[in-house]
Structures are given as C-alpha cells and as structure tokens.
C-alpha positions as CSV (number, residue, x, y, z in Angstrom):
1,X,26.4,-0.2,8.1
2,X,23.4,-2.4,7.6
3,X,19.9,-1.2,6.8
4,X,16.9,-1.8,9.0
5,X,15.5,-4.4,6.6
6,X,18.8,-6.1,6.0
7,X,18.3,-9.8,5.1
8,X,14.5,-9.5,4.6
9,X,12.5,-10.3,1.5
10,X,9.7,-7.8,0.7
11,X,6.8,-7.7,-1.8
12,X,5.2,-4.3,-2.9
13,X,2.1,-4.1,-5.0
14,X,1.3,-1.0,-7.0
15,X,5.1,-0.6,-7.3
16,X,5.3,1.0,-10.7
17,X,4.9,4.6,-9.5
18,X,4.1,7.0,-6.7
19,X,4.1,5.6,-3.2
20,X,4.7,2.1,-4.3
21,X,7.8,2.9,-6.2
22,X,9.2,5.2,-3.5
23,X,8.6,2.4,-0.9
24,X,10.2,-0.3,-3.0
25,X,13.3,1.8,-3.5
26,X,13.5,2.7,0.2
27,X,13.1,-0.9,1.2
28,X,15.9,-1.9,-1.1
29,X,18.1,0.9,0.3
30,X,17.5,-0.6,3.7
31,X,18.7,-4.0,2.7
32,X,15.6,-5.9,1.5
33,X,15.5,-8.0,-1.5
34,X,12.4,-6.8,-3.5
35,X,9.6,-8.2,-5.5
36,X,7.9,-5.3,-7.2
37,X,4.4,-6.0,-8.5
38,X,2.0,-4.0,-10.7
39,X,-0.7,-4.8,-13.2
40,X,1.9,-5.0,-16.0
41,X,5.3,-6.6,-15.4
42,X,6.8,-4.0,-17.8
43,X,5.6,-1.1,-15.7
44,X,7.0,-2.7,-12.5
45,X,10.3,-3.3,-14.4
46,X,11.1,0.4,-14.4
47,X,11.1,0.4,-10.6
48,X,13.2,-2.7,-10.5
49,X,15.7,-1.1,-12.8
50,X,16.2,1.8,-10.3
51,X,16.7,-0.7,-7.5
52,X,19.2,-2.9,-9.4
53,X,21.1,0.1,-10.7
54,X,21.7,1.2,-7.1
55,X,23.1,-2.2,-6.2
56,X,19.9,-3.8,-4.8
57,X,18.2,-7.0,-5.8
58,X,14.7,-6.9,-7.3
59,X,12.4,-8.7,-9.6
60,X,9.3,-7.5,-11.5
61,X,6.0,-9.3,-11.3
62,X,2.8,-8.6,-13.3
63,X,-0.7,-9.3,-11.9
64,X,-4.1,-8.1,-11.0
65,X,-4.8,-7.9,-7.3
66,X,-8.5,-8.5,-7.9
67,X,-7.8,-12.0,-9.2
68,X,-6.8,-14.6,-6.5
69,X,-4.8,-16.7,-8.9
70,X,-2.7,-13.7,-9.8
71,X,-2.1,-12.8,-6.1
72,X,-1.1,-16.4,-5.3
73,X,1.3,-16.3,-8.2
74,X,2.9,-13.0,-6.9
75,X,3.7,-14.6,-3.6
76,X,4.9,-17.8,-5.2
77,X,7.2,-15.9,-7.6
78,X,8.6,-13.9,-4.7
79,X,9.4,-17.1,-2.8
80,X,10.8,-18.8,-5.9
81,X,13.2,-16.0,-6.4
82,X,14.3,-15.3,-2.8
83,X,13.3,-18.3,-0.7
84,X,10.8,-16.6,1.7
85,X,8.6,-13.6,2.4
86,X,9.2,-11.4,5.4
87,X,7.5,-8.1,4.6
88,X,4.7,-6.9,2.3
89,X,3.3,-3.5,1.4
90,X,-0.2,-3.9,-0.1
91,X,-0.4,-0.6,-1.9
92,X,-2.2,-1.3,-5.2
93,X,-5.2,1.0,-5.5
94,X,-7.2,3.3,-7.7
95,X,-8.7,6.8,-7.2
96,X,-12.4,7.7,-7.7
97,X,-11.8,9.0,-11.2
98,X,-10.6,5.6,-12.3
99,X,-14.1,4.1,-12.0
100,X,-16.4,6.8,-13.3
101,X,-17.1,10.6,-13.4
102,X,-15.8,12.6,-10.5
103,X,-18.0,14.7,-8.1
104,X,-20.8,12.1,-7.8
105,X,-22.9,11.8,-4.7
106,X,-24.2,8.4,-3.5
107,X,-27.4,8.4,-5.5
108,X,-25.4,9.2,-8.7
109,X,-22.9,6.3,-8.4
110,X,-23.4,3.3,-10.5
111,X,-23.1,-0.1,-8.9
112,X,-20.3,-1.0,-11.4
113,X,-18.3,2.0,-10.1
114,X,-18.9,1.0,-6.5
115,X,-18.1,-2.7,-7.1
116,X,-14.9,-1.9,-9.1
117,X,-13.7,0.4,-6.3
118,X,-14.1,-2.2,-3.6
119,X,-12.7,-4.9,-5.9
120,X,-9.3,-3.1,-6.2
121,X,-9.0,-1.1,-3.0
122,X,-10.5,-3.6,-0.5
123,X,-10.8,-7.1,-2.0
124,X,-7.3,-6.7,-3.5
125,X,-5.9,-6.0,0.0
126,X,-7.8,-9.0,1.4
127,X,-6.4,-11.4,-1.2
128,X,-2.9,-10.1,-0.7
129,X,-3.2,-10.5,3.1
130,X,-4.6,-14.0,2.6
131,X,-1.7,-15.3,0.6
132,X,1.1,-13.4,2.3
133,X,0.0,-14.6,5.7
134,X,-0.4,-18.2,4.5
135,X,3.2,-18.0,3.3
136,X,4.5,-16.5,6.5
137,X,2.7,-19.1,8.6
138,X,4.1,-21.9,6.4
139,X,7.7,-20.7,6.7
140,X,7.6,-19.6,10.3
141,X,9.4,-16.7,11.9
142,X,6.6,-14.1,11.7
143,X,6.5,-11.2,9.4
144,X,5.3,-7.6,8.9
145,X,2.6,-6.4,6.5
146,X,1.5,-2.8,5.8
147,X,-1.7,-2.0,3.9
148,X,-2.3,1.4,2.2
149,X,-5.5,3.0,3.6
150,X,-6.0,6.7,3.6
151,X,-7.2,9.6,5.7
152,X,-10.4,8.6,3.8
153,X,-10.3,5.5,5.9
154,X,-10.9,7.6,9.0
155,X,-13.1,10.4,7.9
156,X,-15.9,11.0,5.4
157,X,-15.3,12.9,2.1
158,X,-18.0,14.3,-0.1
159,X,-18.5,12.8,-3.5
160,X,-16.0,9.9,-2.8
161,X,-18.2,7.6,-0.8
162,X,-17.1,4.4,-2.7
163,X,-13.4,5.3,-2.0
164,X,-14.2,6.1,1.6
165,X,-16.0,2.9,2.1
166,X,-13.2,0.9,0.6
167,X,-10.5,2.6,2.7
168,X,-12.6,2.3,5.9
169,X,-12.7,-1.4,5.1
170,X,-8.9,-1.6,4.8
171,X,-8.6,-0.1,8.3
172,X,-11.0,-2.6,9.7
173,X,-9.4,-5.5,7.9
174,X,-6.0,-4.4,9.2
175,X,-7.2,-4.3,12.8
176,X,-8.9,-7.7,12.6
177,X,-5.9,-9.4,10.9
178,X,-3.6,-7.9,13.5
179,X,-5.5,-9.5,16.3
180,X,-5.8,-12.9,14.6
181,X,-2.1,-13.2,13.8
182,X,-0.3,-11.5,16.7
183,X,0.2,-14.9,18.4
184,X,2.1,-16.0,15.2
185,X,4.4,-13.1,15.2
186,X,2.9,-11.5,12.2
187,X,2.3,-7.8,12.5
188,X,-0.3,-6.0,10.4
189,X,-0.6,-2.3,10.2
190,X,-1.9,0.3,7.7
191,X,-0.6,3.7,6.6
192,X,-3.1,6.4,6.1
193,X,-1.7,9.0,3.8
194,X,-3.1,12.5,3.3
195,X,-2.8,14.4,0.0
196,X,0.5,13.1,-1.6
197,X,1.9,14.3,-4.9
198,X,1.4,11.2,-7.1
199,X,-0.2,10.5,-10.5
200,X,-3.4,9.5,-8.5
201,X,-3.9,12.9,-7.0
202,X,-3.0,14.9,-10.1
203,X,-6.6,15.6,-11.2
204,X,-7.6,16.6,-7.6
205,X,-4.7,19.0,-7.3
206,X,-5.4,20.6,-10.6
207,X,-9.0,21.2,-9.9
208,X,-9.0,21.8,-6.1
209,X,-5.4,22.6,-5.2
210,X,-5.9,25.7,-3.1
211,X,-9.0,24.2,-1.3
212,X,-7.0,21.1,-0.4
213,X,-3.9,22.9,0.9
214,X,-6.1,25.2,3.0
215,X,-7.0,22.1,5.1
216,X,-3.5,21.0,5.6
217,X,-1.8,22.7,8.6
218,X,1.6,22.2,7.1
219,X,0.5,24.0,4.0
220,X,1.8,21.6,1.4
221,X,1.4,18.2,-0.3
222,X,3.3,15.3,1.0
223,X,5.8,13.3,-1.1
224,X,5.8,9.6,-1.8
225,X,9.2,9.3,-0.1
226,X,7.6,10.6,3.2
227,X,5.1,7.8,3.1
228,X,7.8,5.3,2.2
229,X,9.8,6.1,5.3
230,X,6.9,5.4,7.5
231,X,6.2,2.1,5.8
232,X,9.8,1.0,5.9
233,X,9.9,1.7,9.7
234,X,6.6,-0.3,10.3
235,X,8.0,-3.2,8.4
236,X,11.3,-3.2,10.4
237,X,12.0,-4.8,13.7
238,X,12.2,-1.2,15.2
239,X,8.3,-1.4,15.1
240,X,8.2,-4.7,16.9
241,X,5.5,-3.8,19.3
242,X,3.3,-2.1,16.7
243,X,0.3,-4.0,15.2
244,X,-3.2,-3.1,14.3
245,X,-2.3,0.6,14.0
246,X,-3.7,3.1,11.4
247,X,-0.7,5.3,11.0
248,X,-1.6,8.8,9.7
249,X,0.9,10.7,7.6
250,X,-0.9,13.7,6.3
251,X,0.7,17.0,7.3
252,X,-1.9,17.5,10.0
253,X,-5.1,17.2,7.9
254,X,-6.8,14.6,10.2
255,X,-5.8,16.5,13.4
256,X,-7.4,19.7,12.1
C-alpha cells in the first residue's frame, strides 16, 4: 500500500525537533524522500537517523533561514540528492523568549528583539518560498508548500507583539503567494497551531500551564504529530483544491 506522498521529494526546515521532526517522519512514512534542514546539520541528522532506520530516505542539511545563500543551498542540495522538489514545509521559527525577556509590552521591546523575530519567523519564510517556488517553476509539474504560522497569526496576544506581527505576516505572505502561483499548479497554505507540546512551548507551559489550558476547549495541549498529519495532508494530492488557507489546529482555542 503506497503512502499519500509516494514518489515525492520534500524539504522541511526546523526539522531537528518538535513539529518539524514529527512532520519529516510522517512525510517519510507516507513515501516522500526527505531533506531535513536545521541550523546545524548535526541536529538535523538525528531526525534523518529516525527516518532511515524506519526504511525511508533522508538527508540532513544545515543552514540559517535568515541568510539567502543558505536557503538557496538547502534547495540546491535537496535537488542534487533527489532530482527535484515537490513539497516543502517552512517550519523554522523561534519563540519570544529566544529574542529577549518574556512578558514585555510594545514599549519595552528593543528594536533588536523585534528585528530578530521578524528575520527568523517572517523573512525566513519569504526566503524559503522564494527559492522553493523558483525550483518548482523551473522543473514544472507544480508543487505544494506549507508555512508554519500560529493562532498568533490570527489573533492578538499580550506581551508577544513581535511574534504576533511575524505570524500575521506569514498568513498574509501565504495568501498572496497562493494567488500568484495558483496558475502554475503550486499550492501554498499555512498551518496555524495552537499550544503544542514542544521545546518552544516548555517555558510557557511551566509558567502559565493552567491559564493556557483553561482557554482550550479540548482541555489539553496538542502533540507535534497532530500538526504533522495536517501538514502531510495539505502537501498531498488529496488537498488538490486547497490553496491560500490558514488551517487552524488548536483544540478549539481560536473558536472560543
């Protein structure tokens, strides 16, 4: 029995852990040959080892999504290894705590913190889209791209304005790219996770766990694997009429 990504080649950024790792593993399970990228090739290699041990085919790539040369090299290495690029999951990102103290309101944020947040979480997605789409256009046959946004791309959150701004930008970028490349058969969507149990949410859960769960109608955190299943489906031909969508997977947080 073949998987829903059988015969496709996929690139995942931020693939060393969390949602990125779960999605790379799920894509491989569904038949995709995988390029797993993260800031360090060694960290991506652990995910690659899981895939290859299960009988899949994967390579590890190191690179910084804020540097265009690195992003171009990620795509080039994927094509050198597997001949083409059919699917991409632009997932690399950082949480507010990675760019400065938590709990800051707008007037307390430094410009460096704001700029760094946008560089990784928005410019990084733009650079990946740019080079992935260029490859898909050059090879022909269309393609499917999913960007990681967030429920923060659809609502406001106190003391996370830089993160919210970046994720709103990802949603807007996704919609515009979807419109531009629909005639070329390239679908572009984003996934908007709620609170998921990953290394990025560890601090928030430790400090505000009960407060967070009180706002989730399903009463629990999501798992990386639950996001992965949504991404795999959006990258597959089963989602052939879906483009420009911001797909919420959040246990009901946004609905409430």
